[in-house]
C-alpha positions in Angstrom: 83.7 81.2 89.2 86.0 84.2 89.7 85.7 85.4 93.4 85.5 89.2 92.6 86.2 90.0 96.6 89.1 88.2 96.7 90.4 89.3 93.3 89.2 93.1 94.2 91.1 92.6 97.7 94.4 91.8 96.0 94.1 94.1 93.1 93.2 97.7 95.5 96.4 96.4 97.9 99.0 97.2 94.9 100.1 100.4 95.3 100.5 102.1 92.1 100.0 106.3 91.5 99.4 107.7 87.7 102.6 107.1 86.2 104.1 104.4 88.6 101.2 101.3 87.6 104.0 98.8 87.2 103.0 96.6 90.5 99.0 96.7 89.6 99.8 96.3 85.7 101.6 92.9 86.5 98.2 91.7 89.4 95.9 92.7 86.5 97.6 90.7 83.8 97.9 87.9 86.2 94.3 87.5 86.9 93.3 88.3 83.7 95.4 85.5 82.0 92.9 83.1 82.2 90.0 84.7 80.6 92.1 85.5 77.1 93.9 84.2 74.2 96.7 86.9 75.1 97.5 89.1 77.2 100.2 91.7 77.7 101.6 95.2 78.9 102.3 97.6 76.1 104.8 100.7 75.9 102.4 103.0 77.9 101.9 100.2 80.7 98.3 99.3 80.0 97.5 95.9 80.1 95.9 94.3 76.8 94.0 91.7 77.0 92.6 90.1 73.5 90.1 86.7 73.0 89.5 86.4 69.0 86.1 85.4 67.9 87.9 82.9 64.8 85.3 84.9 62.3 87.1 86.7 59.6 87.3 90.4 59.6 85.6 90.5 63.2 84.9 93.8 64.6 86.7 95.0 67.8 85.2 95.6 70.9 87.3 97.5 73.5 86.1 97.2 77.3 88.1 99.6 79.8 89.3 100.5 83.0 91.8 102.0 84.3 94.2 100.6 86.9 96.1 103.8 88.4 95.0 105.5 91.2 95.4 109.0 93.1 98.4 109.7 94.9 101.4 112.2 96.5 104.9 112.6 94.8 108.1 114.1 96.8 109.4 117.4 95.6 111.5 118.3 98.8 112.7 117.5 102.3 112.9 119.8 105.1 114.1 118.8 108.5 113.4 115.2 107.8 110.0 115.9 106.9 108.9 115.3 103.0 107.7 118.1 100.8 105.1 116.7 98.0 102.6 117.3 95.3 99.4 115.3 94.6 99.1 113.1 91.9 95.5 113.1 90.6 92.0 114.8 92.2 93.6 114.4 95.8 91.4 116.3 98.2 93.5 118.4 100.9 91.0 118.5 103.6 91.5 114.6 104.4 95.4 114.6 104.0 95.8 115.7 107.9 96.4 112.5 109.7 96.3 110.1 106.8 98.7 106.9 107.0 100.9 106.5 103.4 103.2 104.0 102.0 106.2 105.9 100.9 107.1 103.9 97.4 110.7 103.3 98.1 112.5 100.1 97.8 111.6 98.8 99.9 108.8 100.9 100.9 108.4 102.6 104.5 105.3 104.0 106.7 104.8 107.7 106.6 101.8 109.8 108.1 101.0 113.2 107.0 101.8 115.8 110.2 99.2 117.7 111.6 99.0 120.1 114.1 96.8 119.1 117.3 94.1 121.7 118.0 95.4 122.5 121.1 97.6 125.1 119.2 95.5 125.8 116.4 94.4 129.5 115.8 90.8 129.5 115.8 90.4 130.9 112.4 92.7 127.9 111.0 90.5 125.4 113.0 87.7 125.7 110.3 89.9 126.0 106.9 91.8 123.2 104.8 95.8 123.4 105.1 97.2 124.0 101.3 99.0 121.1 100.1 102.5 123.5 99.8 102.1 123.7 103.6 101.7 120.2 104.6 104.5 117.9 105.2 104.8 113.8 105.9 106.8 112.7 108.6 108.8 109.7 107.8 110.1 109.1 111.1 113.6 110.3 110.1 116.1 113.0 110.3 117.3 115.3 107.5 120.6 113.0 106.6 118.5 109.7 107.1 115.5 111.0 104.5 117.8 112.3 101.7 118.9 108.8 101.8 116.0 107.0 102.0 113.5 109.0 99.8 114.5 110.2 96.5 113.1 113.4 95.3 110.2 111.9 92.9 109.4 109.0 94.8 105.5 108.3 95.3 103.4 107.8 98.2 99.8 106.3 98.0 96.9 106.0 100.6 98.0 102.8 103.0 95.8 99.6 102.9 94.0 98.0 100.8 89.7 97.2 101.0 88.0 95.1 103.5 84.1 94.1 104.1 81.8 96.6 105.2 78.4 95.2 106.0 77.7 91.8 104.2 77.6 93.3 100.2 80.1 96.1 100.1 83.6 96.4 100.0 85.4 99.3 102.1 88.9 101.0 100.7 91.5 102.2 98.6 91.5 102.7 94.6 88.6 100.8 94.2 88.1 103.6 91.7 88.7 102.1 89.2 89.9 98.6 90.2 86.6 97.5 91.2 85.7 98.1 87.2 89.0 95.7 86.4 87.6 93.0 88.1 83.9 93.9 87.1 85.7 93.4 83.3 87.0 90.0 84.8 83.8 88.8 85.6 82.2 90.2 82.4 84.9 88.2 80.1 84.5 85.2 82.4 80.5 85.3 81.6 80.8 86.2 77.4 82.6 82.6 77.5 79.5 80.8 78.4 78.6 81.6 74.7 80.5 82.2 71.6 81.1 85.7 70.4 80.9 87.4 66.6 83.7 90.0 67.6 87.1 90.1 68.7 86.9 91.5 72.8 89.8 93.4 73.9 89.9 94.2 77.6 92.4 97.3 78.8 93.2 98.3 82.2 94.5 101.6 81.2 97.1 103.8 83.0 97.5 107.5 84.6 93.2 108.2 83.6 93.6 110.4 87.1 96.3 112.3 85.3 96.0 112.7 81.6 94.1 109.0 80.4 97.3 108.8 78.4 96.6 105.3 78.8 93.3 105.1 77.0 94.5 107.4 74.4 97.4 105.1 73.3 95.4 101.7 73.7 92.4 103.0 71.4 95.0 104.2 69.0 97.0 100.9 68.7 93.7 98.8 69.2 91.2 101.0 66.7 88.4 99.3 68.0 84.8 99.7 66.3 83.3 100.1 69.8 84.4 101.1 73.2 83.3 101.0 76.4 84.5 102.9 79.2 83.6 101.4 82.7 84.5 103.6 85.4 82.4 104.5 88.9 80.3 107.3 89.8 79.4 109.0 93.1 77.2 106.7 95.1 74.3 108.0 97.3 74.9 109.7 101.2 72.5 111.8 103.4 73.9 114.9 102.5 74.6 113.9 98.6 73.3 115.9 96.0 70.2 113.5 94.9 70.3 114.5 90.9 74.2 114.0 91.1 74.5 110.4 92.9 72.9 107.1 92.3 72.1 104.6 95.5 74.4 101.6 96.2 72.6 98.1 95.0 70.6 100.1 92.0 72.3 98.2 89.7 74.8 99.6 86.7 74.9 103.4 85.9 74.1 104.2 82.0 75.6 107.4 80.6 73.4 109.7 78.6 75.2 112.6 76.7 77.1 113.9 73.5 80.2 111.4 75.1 78.1 108.4 74.3 77.0 107.2 70.8 73.2 107.0 70.8 72.9 103.9 69.6 75.5 102.3 72.5 73.4 103.7 74.7 70.1 102.4 73.8 71.1 98.9 73.2 73.0 99.2 76.8 69.7 100.3 78.0 67.4 97.6 76.2 69.9 94.9 77.3 69.6 96.0 81.0 65.5 95.5 80.8 66.0 92.0 78.9 68.0 90.7 81.6 65.4 92.7 84.1 68.4 94.1 86.1 67.9 97.0 88.2 69.8 100.2 86.3 70.5 103.4 86.3 70.8 106.8 84.1 73.2 109.4 84.4 72.9 112.4 82.3 76.7 113.8 81.2 76.0 117.0 79.5 79.5 117.5 78.7 83.1 115.6 79.6 82.3 113.0 81.3 85.5 112.7 83.3 86.3 109.5 81.9 88.2 107.3 79.4 85.1 107.4 77.2 86.1 110.9 76.6 89.7 110.5 74.9 88.5 106.8 73.3 85.4 108.6 71.5 88.1 110.9 69.2 90.9 108.1 68.4 91.8 107.9 64.9 88.6 109.0 63.2 86.3 108.2 65.9 84.7 105.2 67.7 81.3 104.4 69.0 81.1 105.1 72.5 79.2 103.9 75.7 80.0 104.7 79.7 79.0 102.4 82.2 79.6 103.4 85.8 79.4 101.2 89.2 78.0 103.6 92.1 80.9 104.4 94.5 80.8 106.6 97.5 83.5 108.8 99.3 85.3 108.7 95.7 88.9 109.7 95.9 89.6 108.7 99.7 91.1 105.9 101.2 87.5 104.4 102.4 85.8 104.3 99.0 82.5 102.1 99.4 80.7 100.0 96.7 78.3 96.6 96.6 79.4 93.8 95.2 75.7 93.3 93.8 76.5 96.6 91.2 79.8 94.9 90.3 78.2 91.5 89.4 75.0 93.2 87.8 77.7 95.4 85.6 79.5 92.4 84.5 75.9 90.8 83.2 75.1 93.8 81.4 78.5 94.2 79.8 78.5 90.5 78.5 75.1 91.1 77.3 76.0 94.1 74.9 78.7 92.1 74.0 76.9 89.1 72.3 75.6 89.0 68.8 76.8 93.2 69.0 78.5 92.5 65.5 75.6 91.3 63.9 73.0 93.9 65.6 75.9 97.0 65.6 73.6 100.1 64.1 75.4 102.5 62.1 76.3 105.7 63.4 73.4 108.4 64.4 
């Protein structure tokens, strides 16, 4: 049985911001190979695994989770300090004092510089510092930094993930590598009974930037059905009650125009049959997931979006519940079984 905690710790530790996903892709492919007939990395950098059901003219089901993470990229060096811009949705409020891994060869340690409170102006202490005014300290003078850190070098939050309490994990890049591990577990569960569809599991690249990986993978695979598996906002005392979902409350099934109606109904029905706790998230427009570009690939694909609740999204201390991952995997496996026979016509 897949050890999801161990797999996620391993995958989260990989340094792979959007556009630089090589380490995460290699690790993801390694984890996926025992569960698939074939595993490859395509020209975009996506990890693509396929398990064929052996039936002629079988339909194709694509399950997607992205493997990139948010990060920073070096744009200049000033007095040995690195100037940078963001890759993906990085909140500037949390950057001062942050520990980073600078992805040189070999990687080096860096910290986002900050002024101590003693020398801040009163008005500045209440405001976040704009990204163009922040710098990364790598402990070098100008000449050393220019030799060690080429312009264009990416950076990511330092660390991986570890336990928080008994069933929760805390760390970086759980968005969305937790969902890739969930797909691994779902594929393992699907091995317990024959499928009547060909299964494609995709670890896609650059979701945090342009979703290019999902676009190219969906176009290449040309699936009949796709499920984007991503994270959604976990509930905290200060969060909006109508936009957040409690950890431990089960998978979150998307409802809205980005989701094909019968796919949503089937996903909900399967959760009920399994007697799984589940939650519904109304998404009135763009879901912010790979479901959006996959839905309109080629002539259009029947689409579902399923999410795992995650606290503190786009930070190095993201938190989730392992039970939610397990229950999401069980739901996806149930959804895939007999899909070829039970799939509905578009409506």
